[in-house]
C-alpha beads as a LAMMPS data file, in Angstrom:
LAMMPS data file: protein, C-alpha beads

126 atoms
125 bonds

1 atom types
1 bond types

-500.0 500.0 xlo xhi
-500.0 500.0 ylo yhi
-500.0 500.0 zlo zhi

Masses

1 110.0

Atoms # bond

1 1 1 1.650 -1.250 -4.867
2 1 1 4.026 -3.964 -5.895
3 1 1 7.658 -3.509 -4.257
4 1 1 10.490 -5.820 -5.076
5 1 1 13.136 -6.907 -2.613
6 1 1 16.277 -6.869 -4.718
7 1 1 19.449 -6.805 -2.460
8 1 1 19.497 -3.838 -0.030
9 1 1 17.425 -1.512 -2.385
10 1 1 13.569 -1.957 -2.565
11 1 1 11.756 -0.259 -5.499
12 1 1 8.296 0.144 -6.579
13 1 1 7.597 -2.075 -9.590
14 1 1 3.976 -1.108 -10.132
15 1 1 1.558 1.413 -8.551
16 1 1 -2.041 0.557 -9.387
17 1 1 -4.639 1.711 -10.364
18 1 1 -3.214 5.111 -9.796
19 1 1 0.397 5.997 -10.487
20 1 1 0.859 9.374 -8.734
21 1 1 -0.022 10.828 -5.402
22 1 1 -1.633 13.875 -7.269
23 1 1 -4.316 11.568 -8.766
24 1 1 -5.767 10.992 -5.366
25 1 1 -8.446 13.780 -5.401
26 1 1 -11.213 13.989 -2.715
27 1 1 -13.173 11.509 -4.960
28 1 1 -10.779 9.366 -6.944
29 1 1 -12.379 6.893 -9.281
30 1 1 -11.916 3.900 -7.148
31 1 1 -14.277 1.642 -5.280
32 1 1 -15.651 3.686 -2.414
33 1 1 -16.857 2.713 1.010
34 1 1 -20.212 4.475 0.236
35 1 1 -20.923 3.325 -3.250
36 1 1 -24.754 2.982 -2.856
37 1 1 -26.327 2.461 -6.304
38 1 1 -23.223 3.059 -8.250
39 1 1 -22.167 0.302 -10.486
40 1 1 -19.067 -1.187 -8.842
41 1 1 -18.287 -3.098 -12.094
42 1 1 -17.153 0.201 -13.742
43 1 1 -14.576 0.933 -10.959
44 1 1 -12.908 -2.537 -10.803
45 1 1 -9.473 -2.672 -12.207
46 1 1 -7.291 -5.624 -12.879
47 1 1 -3.595 -6.095 -13.144
48 1 1 -1.570 -9.002 -13.871
49 1 1 2.062 -9.926 -13.277
50 1 1 4.500 -12.101 -11.572
51 1 1 5.971 -12.047 -8.188
52 1 1 9.456 -13.146 -7.091
53 1 1 10.525 -14.443 -3.622
54 1 1 10.400 -11.587 -1.220
55 1 1 8.287 -9.315 -3.227
56 1 1 5.662 -7.258 -1.265
57 1 1 2.265 -6.047 -2.200
58 1 1 0.625 -3.222 -0.480
59 1 1 -3.243 -2.758 -0.600
60 1 1 -4.213 0.479 0.980
61 1 1 -7.178 2.933 1.197
62 1 1 -6.953 6.282 -0.586
63 1 1 -5.381 8.454 2.004
64 1 1 -2.592 5.867 2.984
65 1 1 -1.902 4.936 -0.661
66 1 1 -1.568 8.753 -1.656
67 1 1 0.742 9.365 1.318
68 1 1 2.908 6.319 0.579
69 1 1 3.080 7.396 -3.190
70 1 1 3.984 10.893 -2.158
71 1 1 6.893 9.729 0.006
72 1 1 8.026 7.569 -2.838
73 1 1 7.940 10.484 -5.233
74 1 1 10.010 12.652 -2.658
75 1 1 12.599 9.978 -2.504
76 1 1 11.691 8.934 1.043
77 1 1 9.877 5.694 0.541
78 1 1 8.890 3.642 3.675
79 1 1 9.287 0.182 1.821
80 1 1 12.079 -1.228 4.167
81 1 1 10.078 -0.271 7.341
82 1 1 6.930 -1.729 5.914
83 1 1 8.772 -4.857 4.927
84 1 1 10.491 -5.338 8.206
85 1 1 8.390 -3.828 10.954
86 1 1 4.779 -3.773 10.014
87 1 1 3.027 -6.842 11.346
88 1 1 1.200 -5.878 14.494
89 1 1 -1.534 -3.435 15.459
90 1 1 0.911 -1.425 17.548
91 1 1 3.222 -1.157 14.447
92 1 1 0.331 0.091 12.283
93 1 1 -0.721 2.536 14.943
94 1 1 2.859 3.826 15.059
95 1 1 2.813 4.201 11.208
96 1 1 -0.448 6.100 11.401
97 1 1 0.841 8.397 14.246
98 1 1 4.050 9.003 12.211
99 1 1 2.103 9.721 9.099
100 1 1 -0.291 12.193 10.881
101 1 1 2.876 14.236 11.916
102 1 1 4.259 13.947 8.309
103 1 1 1.469 14.939 5.957
104 1 1 -0.906 11.767 6.118
105 1 1 -4.506 13.120 5.549
106 1 1 -6.886 12.587 8.478
107 1 1 -9.148 9.841 7.147
108 1 1 -9.929 6.109 7.616
109 1 1 -6.928 3.962 7.029
110 1 1 -6.522 0.287 5.953
111 1 1 -3.228 -1.221 4.681
112 1 1 -2.727 -4.788 3.813
113 1 1 0.835 -6.064 3.420
114 1 1 1.391 -9.308 1.548
115 1 1 5.026 -10.746 1.180
116 1 1 5.354 -13.420 -1.408
117 1 1 7.617 -16.447 -0.579
118 1 1 8.374 -19.072 -3.157
119 1 1 8.758 -21.715 -0.477
120 1 1 6.012 -22.659 2.036
121 1 1 6.300 -20.569 5.288
122 1 1 4.802 -21.656 8.496
123 1 1 2.103 -19.356 9.815
124 1 1 3.010 -17.378 12.965
125 1 1 0.626 -17.722 15.948
126 1 1 -0.328 -14.370 17.659

Bonds

1 1 1 2
2 1 2 3
3 1 3 4
4 1 4 5
5 1 5 6
6 1 6 7
7 1 7 8
8 1 8 9
9 1 9 10
10 1 10 11
11 1 11 12
12 1 12 13
13 1 13 14
14 1 14 15
15 1 15 16
16 1 16 17
17 1 17 18
18 1 18 19
19 1 19 20
20 1 20 21
21 1 21 22
22 1 22 23
23 1 23 24
24 1 24 25
25 1 25 26
26 1 26 27
27 1 27 28
28 1 28 29
29 1 29 30
30 1 30 31
31 1 31 32
32 1 32 33
33 1 33 34
34 1 34 35
35 1 35 36
36 1 36 37
37 1 37 38
38 1 38 39
39 1 39 40
40 1 40 41
41 1 41 42
42 1 42 43
43 1 43 44
44 1 44 45
45 1 45 46
46 1 46 47
47 1 47 48
48 1 48 49
49 1 49 50
50 1 50 51
51 1 51 52
52 1 52 53
53 1 53 54
54 1 54 55
55 1 55 56
56 1 56 57
57 1 57 58
58 1 58 59
59 1 59 60
60 1 60 61
61 1 61 62
62 1 62 63
63 1 63 64
64 1 64 65
65 1 65 66
66 1 66 67
67 1 67 68
68 1 68 69
69 1 69 70
70 1 70 71
71 1 71 72
72 1 72 73
73 1 73 74
74 1 74 75
75 1 75 76
76 1 76 77
77 1 77 78
78 1 78 79
79 1 79 80
80 1 80 81
81 1 81 82
82 1 82 83
83 1 83 84
84 1 84 85
85 1 85 86
86 1 86 87
87 1 87 88
88 1 88 89
89 1 89 90
90 1 90 91
91 1 91 92
92 1 92 93
93 1 93 94
94 1 94 95
95 1 95 96
96 1 96 97
97 1 97 98
98 1 98 99
99 1 99 100
100 1 100 101
101 1 101 102
102 1 102 103
103 1 103 104
104 1 104 105
105 1 105 106
106 1 106 107
107 1 107 108
108 1 108 109
109 1 109 110
110 1 110 111
111 1 111 112
112 1 112 113
113 1 113 114
114 1 114 115
115 1 115 116
116 1 116 117
117 1 117 118
118 1 118 119
119 1 119 120
120 1 120 121
121 1 121 122
122 1 122 123
123 1 123 124
124 1 124 125
125 1 125 126
């Protein structure tokens, strides 16, 4: 998902490769964790675009992506929280706990948040 940071409002610019939560079936046509002999080449999707300062990319496993899209479709996106608060294992655990109480399917969860900055930003030490 590509979310922009324009003023106080954040909006999803692109969701990729699936656009709606309903497209996440039990076996969405994505790269799976148990792909065995399947040709991964057929499942790889590519998207091109431009990022502006402050834009956020979210890369998520299927259950997490479906839940985030569903919240977005219902007018209750978590973009601001993800942008400002996600950054530690504890905040991710809090997100998963909140999600499980609010419709997040019980599955494995991975979420990578990338925030684009035009200028160099010093890395934070943990």
